C-alpha positions in Angstrom: 31.4 16.8 51.3 34.6 17.8 50.0 35.6 20.8 48.0 36.3 19.1 44.9 32.9 17.3 44.6 31.2 20.6 45.5 33.0 22.6 42.9 32.4 19.7 39.9 28.7 19.7 41.0 28.4 23.5 40.9 30.2 23.4 37.4 27.9 20.6 36.2 24.7 22.6 37.3 25.9 25.7 35.8 26.5 24.1 32.4 23.1 22.5 32.7 21.5 26.1 33.1 23.5 27.0 30.1 21.8 24.0 28.2 18.4 25.2 29.6 18.9 28.9 28.3 20.2 27.8 24.8 17.4 25.7 24.3 15.0 28.8 24.9 17.1 30.7 22.6 17.2 28.1 19.8 20.8 27.5 19.5 22.4 24.8 17.2 21.7 21.3 18.3 25.5 20.4 18.2 26.1 23.3 20.8 23.3 21.8 23.0 24.6 18.3 22.7 28.3 19.3 23.6 27.0 21.2 26.7 24.6 18.4 27.9 27.7 16.0 27.7 29.8 18.2 29.5 27.1 19.0 32.2 26.5 15.1 32.8 30.2 14.5 33.0 30.6 17.1 35.7 27.5 16.1 37.4 28.6 12.3 37.6 32.1 13.0 38.5 30.9 15.1 41.6 28.6 12.6 42.9 31.2 9.7 42.4 33.7 11.8 44.3 31.1 12.1 47.0 30.9 8.3 47.3 34.5 7.3 47.1 
């Protein structure tokens, strides 16, 4: 596992944790959708970077 994929996965997990806390706080749906997409993109990029 190289540093780039590790960093991407960590950022994705951080954003996913932010989504979870914003759901608990009742934040607007548009913000939740944006963070969810961002977390998914970072996690997918990190996993794809691992396999390449």
